[in-house]
N, C-alpha and C positions, 0 to 999 in steps of 0.2 A: 504494500500500500504506500508507505512513505519512502521506499527504497530509493526512488529517483529524486526525492525532495531533500533539500538541505536540512539537516537536523536542527541547526540553529533557527532557521525560519519556522519550522514546526514548533519548536519550543517557544518562540516569541508569540506565535498565534495562540498556542495553548495557554500561555500566561495571560494574554489579553482576555481570552474567553473565561478563564477561571476568575479573573478580577471582576468581570461583568456578572458572573454567577454569584459571587460573594456579595456584590452590591445589591443583588436581589434576594439576599439571604438564602441562596441555594448553595449549601455547603457540602458538595460532594464532587468527586472527580467524574468527568464524563469521558467516555471512550471516543476515539478519534472520529468514528463514523456515526455517533449518536446524534439524532435530530435535536438541535438546540431548542426548537419550539416545544418538543415533547418533554424536554427537561424542565421547561417552565418559563422560557423567555417570551415576552410579549412582542408585538410589532414595534412598540416604542423601544423596548430593550434592544431589538435587532438594529434599529436606527442608531442607537447609542453604540452598539458594537461596531457598526460600520465606521463611525466617527473615531472610535478608539483604535481600530485597525489602521485607519488613515494616519492618525497621530503617531502610532508606534512605528510605522514604516515610512513616515514623512513623505506621503504622497497623497494625491487625490484620485480616488477611484472613479472612473468614468461612469456616468449615470447608467449606461447600457450594461455595465458589469454588476450593478447593484440589483441582484435578483435573488429570490429565495434559494434557488439552486446553488448559487455561489456562496451563500452564507448559511447553509443548512447545517453544516458540521465543521469541526476543526479540520477535517480532511479537505473539505470543499474550499474553505477559506485559505488553507495552506497552498492548495493547487493554484488558486487565483493569485495569491501573493507571489508564488514562484513564477507565474506567467507575466506578472507586472514588474518584477524586479530583476528579470534576466537582463544582463548588461548588453 
């Protein structure tokens, strides 16, 4: 699953997701492929997650890339970040 992704990138995404979960009083680890909405994040939480990811990676995500599919899980976000941060 993450074999082709940079481990540091995945760790950074995981950290941002975990901080978002803690802010919502969801105090458990989630698996890389677990649906973040099913874990308990609302639509507003997902918007905040997008903003946090942009801040963490110091980039602006194109509006066309901000889709439920790209932000469904840690794996999905990591794949998106890998595609956006390739030199």
